[in-house]
Structures are given as structure tokens and as C-alpha cells.
N, C-alpha and C positions, 0 to 999 in steps of 0.2 A: 185884330178882336174888331169886329166888324160894329157898324154903328146899331145901335139897339134907339127903336123909337116908343117913349113912352107917352102912355094917357094919363096926362097928369089930374083928370077927373078923377080915372078910377085908383091910381094911387092915393088921391087926398080922401079920396069914399074908404079904402080899406083903415087907413090909419085912422077916421073918424069910428068904424066899426070894431077895431082893437081894440082904440080905449072907451068904447061904451061895454066891449065885451069885458073887458076888465071891472069898469065898473058893477058889472052885474056880477063875474063869477067873485069879485071879492066880498060883494054886499052881505049885509046881515043875515040874509033870510038863506042864502046860498053858501058861500064858503069862508066870511071873515072869522064866525067864532073858532071854529075848527083851525083856520091860519094863524090867528092871534096864541092859540093853544099852544099851536108847536112851534110858531117860533121864537117863541120867549118875547116878543116886543108888548108891552100893554097898549087901548085903545088911548090913549092919554099917547105915548110917545108915540105911535101912526099917526094921529091926525097932528101934530108938530111936527112932523116928518112930512105931511101930505104936500103943501107948495113946492117944493125941494122934487121930493118925489116924481110928483106928477109931470115937475118941464122934465126930469130925464127920461120918461116915460113916455111921454110928447115925442122927444126924439131921436130917441128909439124907435117908437111906430115906425116916421117918417124912413128910417135910416133902413129898419128890416123890410120895410114898402117896396124900397127902391133897390136894394138888391134882388130881394125875391123877384121881380119882376124881371131883374135880368135873368137868374137862373128859369125862370119861365120862359123868356125868349129863346133864351139857349137853348132850353131842351124839347122848345116845341110845343111846346103846350100851349093850346088854342083850344077846350073844352074847361067845361067845369069840374071834370073828373080827372083829365089831365093835369091842372091848376093845383088840385089837392093833393092828389099825389102828388107834386114837386115841391109843397108844403111839409107834406106829413116826410119825405127822406129830406129835406133840409133840415125839422126839429129832428127827426133819430140822428143824423150824421152828424149836425153840430151843438143843436140844444141840449137832447140828452144823454149824449155821451159828454159833454161835459158837465155841467150840471151833477150828470152822478157820480160821476168820480167826485167832481168838488163834495158834493154831499156825502160821500163814506170816507176822503180822506179827514172831512172836518166832523165826522162823524156826527151830524146832524143827524134827522129822523126821515125815512125815507116818505111816510105819509104828507112831511114839508114836500119834500121833492115832488110829491105826486102829484101835490094842491097844483104849484107853482109851475109844473115844467107842462100838467094838464092843461091849465092855462094858453102856455104856449103852444103847444101841441094844435087845441080848439083854435087860438089865432092864425097859425099859419098853414092849416087847411083851409080856413074861409078865406084869409087873405089871397091863399093861392084859387080857390075858385073864385072867385070874383075875379080877378085880372087877369087870369085866362079864358076867362067866359065874359068878360065884358066885351060886349058889340062891337 
């Protein structure tokens, strides 16, 4: 395995971007109400679990960015488009497959999967584009 040089500023930026995207994606004017309707979680339950969920999401965003930068470097992606492609392929091969399978086995709503997985798709594409296109 060869050594990977990581641009730590770019990594921090994509973590912030992913967290910001999540705040927008799950905001009241965007997808909060449909997500609450299909998740079976009340707004009060959501708010009570928010600090813990945000903490785990921050750690997950850091780990996701760290792993994605390695995938980008191994793929030789050095442009916004190729970085977005690596993000998409990681979503397709890992996120979409595992979460759709779990959704079907657990008899959960496909609408819930579309909302949640759609966020991950957009996040990984944007993160990949930034990480690969960062000068």
C-alpha cells in the first residue's frame, strides 16, 4: 500500500459541507416533514436525540471523508468530475446496496430509503468533487 498525502484543510471543509448539507436536506422547508412521516419518529423524539445523533454524524462525516480521500487517491481522480464519479461509485457500491437491502429486509418504506440514501448520494458526490478538485 502506498502512502497517501491528505490535504487536511480540504478534509475539514468536506466534513463541514456534509454537515451543512444534512442540515439543509433535513430542514423543515426541504425534507424534514416527509422524513418524519415515513420514519415513524415524532418531532419531539427527533429533537431529544439530536445532540447524540449530531455527534455520531460528525464522527461519521470525518471517517467518510478520510476513507473517500483514499478512494480518490487510489483511483487517480484529480478533477471535480472524476472525484464526483468516485463519490457516486462509492455510494452505489456500498451505501445504496447495503441500505436498500436492509430497507427491504426490514420492510421499511422505499420513500424513507430515497430520502436518506439521496442525502448520502449528494453528499458523497459533492465531497468527492471537492476532495479531487481541490488545488
